[in-house]
N, C-alpha and C positions, 0 to 999 in steps of 0.2 A: 738661494742664493747657492750658485756655483763657484768651484772656484777653477775649473775644467775655463781653461782659452778661449774662444769666442768668435769661431769659424762663420764669416758671412762667405753662402755659399748658393751663388748667381750663374750659374753652370747654363742656365739656357741659353740657346738655343738646343746644345746638348740635355737630350736624355737622363735626367737621374739613372734609369737604367744603363743607357749605352756607355755610361763611366761608371759603373760602382758594381762588384756584384753585393749579394744583400749581405755576405759576414764580410765584402769593407767596409761596406758603409760604417754595421755595424759597429768595425771596432775602431773606426774612425770617427764614433759617434761613443766612444768609450773617453774617448779622449781628447774631445771638444763638444763646445755646445755651438750648436748648429744652429745658426740663424736663417731659414731659405727652403732649400734643401727643395724647389716643385717645380715642377716640368713650365714654366712661363716665367716670365724673368722678373724681379724683385721692383716689386717701387725703390725708384734713385733715392727717393726724400727719405724712405726706410733705410738705404744702404746712408745717407748720410747720418742718422741718427745715430748707427750705430757707428762709423769708422773707426772715433775718438777708442770705441775698447776696443775693437777688434783686434787679435795676434795674428790673425789668417784672410785673407780677402781670397778666395776661388772661384774664375767667372771668362765665362766665355770674350767679354769684351772688357773690362776691366776698363772703368773708366771714373779716374779717382784725380781731381784736380789737385795743385802745386800746395793751394790752401787745404783742400782735406789731407792731403798727407802730413803736412805741417800738422794739423789738428790731432793723425791718426798717432798719437802718445805710445801707444802696445803694436802697431802694427811688424811683425817679424817680416812676412812674405808676399807679398801680390803670387797668383798660379794664375793664368790664362788657361782655357781648356779648348782652343778654339785649333788651336794654331798657328797662329797669322799674327805678326804685330799691330801691336793694336793704336793706333792716334790719341783715343781719350784718355788715355795713362799718360801721368806728367812722370814719367820713365827719371829725368835727371832730378828732381828731387826724392822720388826714391834712391835714386844712390846717392844723393847727400845723406842721406839720413842712415846710411845702411841699410836700406829697407829691398829684401834681398827679390827680383823676378826670376820667377821664372818659370818655364816654357812647356804645355807640355806634350812639345814638335819628337820627342821618341819614343812614345809611346806610343806612334803609328809603324813603329818599325817591322814591329812581325806580318799585320795583316799588308802593306804593302811593298813588302821584303815577298811575302808572299804569292800577288801580285805581279810582282816584276818577272817571278819563278817561271809562272802561268802563262805571262805572255812571251819570255824568250823562247820556252816549249810546244807554244802554240805561235810560232812566227817559223823559230828551225824547221819542224815537221812540216810545216802546210795545213796548220787542222784546220783556218779559218777558210783558206783561200778552197780546199779540197770541199767544206763542207759546202759553199757556197757555188761549187761547180756539181754539184749532185741536184743541186736544186735544177743543173738546165740542161742534165743527163750529159754533161760533160769530162766527169772525173777520170784522175788516172788510176785504173785499177796496177794495184802490184808496181808501180814506178814508181825506180828511182827518178826523181831530180836534181837534179846535182845543179842545176844552176839557181836555186832558191833555195834547197831543204839542207838541212845538217843536223850535225845532231850534237848535243852539248858536251858531252863525251871527249874528255880534253881538248877545247873548242876554247877560243882567245876572250877572253870578258876584259872588257876593262868600266872602266866607272868614273867617271866623268862626278869628281864630288864622292869619297871617300869617309859619308859619317855613318852613323847607328844604320841609317835601313841600306845602305850599301853594306857593313857589316854581317847584319842580319841576309842579307840575301848570301855574301859568300858563304855562307857557313851552314847557310840552305841548299847550296851549291857545289858545299862540298863532293859530294858521293859522286860526281858526273868528273873528278878532278882537273877541274879546267886550268887553265896559263890565266893568272889574274893581273890585270892591271889598274893602277889609277892614277890619275888627274889630280893633285892638291896639295893648292900651293900653302897651305897650312899645317900639313903634314909633316917630319923630316923623316916619320917610320913610319908603316902601314902595319906592320902587323910582317909574321909567319904567312909565306907563303905568297904576297903579294909586294907586285915591283912597283912602286914609285915610276913616274918615267915625266916626259911632257907631254902636252895634250894632242901634237900631232905625230908624235908615235903611237901615242894608243889608236888616233885615230884612224894610222893606214895599219895594225899590226891586227884589231878586233874584228872577229866573226860578229861580236853583241858588242855596242856600246849603251850604255845605263846612264841618263840623265838624272844623277841624284842631288846634283849642288841646289844649294841654299839659294832660293831669289834673292839677290841683294844688286846693290850698282853694280859693284865688280864683275856679277855673272851674266850680267844680260848678254843674250847672242854669241854666249860661251862657245858654241859650238854654230860660226856662221858658214857662209856660203861657203867661204872658201875651204875650209875643215872639211864641210860637209861633199864637197867634189872630192877627198880625198880617203872617202873609206871606200876600202873594198866594194866590188860589185858583189852581189848576194848579202851584204852585211846588213846585217839586223840591229834598229835605233829604238831603245824604249827610252820615253821621254815618262817620267816618274815623280817628280818632282811638279816643276812651271815650265809651263812654252814660253816662257821669259825669258828661261836662259838658253834657247837656239834659235837661230832664223826659220819658224817654221814654216815660211810658205817656200824655204831652200829644201826645206827636208818633206813637205807635202809634191815639190816637183822632183824629188829623187824617185820618190818612193812611182808618182806618174810615170817616170821615163824607166821601169824597172832597173832601175842603177840599185837602188834598198830597198826592205821592207821596213816601215814604219807603223810601231805599237803606240799610242800613246793615251794617258788617259787621262790629259789635261790638255788645254784648248789656249788660246788665245784671248778670244772670249766664250764667253759660258755659258747659258746654253749654245749650243753649236745652233745656227742657223738653220729652218727646216731644208731652207733653199742651198744651202752651201754645196759648194764639189763635192769639199774634201766627205760626202756622206757617200759619195759615186765614186771614191778613184780607188785604186789598183793597189793593193799588194799593200793595205791600209789595215791593221787592226786596231778597234775605237772604244774606248769603254768613256763610258759617262762620269769622269771623275769622279769615282766611288774605289779605288782601291783599297780604301782602311772602311770598306760600305759594308759587315760583316757582321752578324750576331755575333759580341764578345769580341768584337773587333778593336776597339777603344777601349775596351774593360784593363787593360794595363798603366790609362792613366789616371786610372783611380785606386790602383794597386802604387803610383810611382807618388799618389800628394799624400794616399796613408804613411809609406816610407823617408817624403821627406820631413811633412810633418809629426812626426817624432821625431826624426833626427834633429830637427832644427831645437824643439823642446830639450831631446837628452843634450843636447850644446856638439852635437857629430858634425863632422863637417863633409859628410856623403852626399850628394845629391844624385837622384835619378833623373829629376824631373830637369832642363838645360837653363843653366842660369843665363841672363842677359849679360850684359855687362856693355858699356856706354860707349866705348869705341865702335862697336857693332850698329847698333840701336840705329843710326841715323841712314846709314845705308837700305838695313833692312824696311826704315819706315820710306825710304824715297824710293823704292823697286814695290813695294805695297799699294801704292800711288801709282805708279805707271803699271802696275798689271789691271787697277779695277778702275784707270784711264780709257 
């Protein structure tokens, strides 16, 4: 018998190697007795058998009923590793018992910010457009393209939603010395070098607009058709969070009309239909929801799990994963239903 606290590790659909470097998993195994940790789903009956003893439940989609939470006398934290609110978890029961619910969302910040920077550079310098022009012999040798192209050096970059991804992207873009604007009604101060402003000001002034808001009822169509019409001609819009947060047809129409360039990693319906006209639309850069899909790109999540487990066991309040709270969950669940419908 061991004195180590029990962790139920049911991370599938995530692969174990996707989340943990070997040394991180070894360190986690040193402080917890791990049940699961295989690259296939755990039997729900096995999870039910273990829940009374478990101190930590790590899962892609934690599915614990209020009755199971009631029996979970040792449970300290539920940690999700999918990056989405899960309808199968009895959040209120967790909150009522003081069980922490932690999200892996901050673990995507490095890889997603890197993709955002790549899209901004590709869009600003016309890389994809000229690549495609080469295929038809219509490339523009040595030409400035002032109607479409721009440099990030000194550009005005506006973030709609200034959470961890936007902050990491701001750090990556710092060598370009951009003017940084942010709209985030949850913040009173975005930190040095970032000017908070209203959404209309951000849209009117930004050469690059990055949609990084969390999908919730409050952010549905946040970048709407009226605001899209106010974007400067030649602006680049990068949609990196969810299509839920923008009027997607209006964005596509603005790109097709030559008013903006659209770079998007997400779509209202995924995967995109093979006959969807967007596949042939001009002035768009398309990525199949793979901003975080790079080897090692999600291993920061494993680091955060290790940190937060140790912090909980030590009685420290610092968390690297994102704590859920009762006020936000209902709105996020509603948005998740809308995204999936």
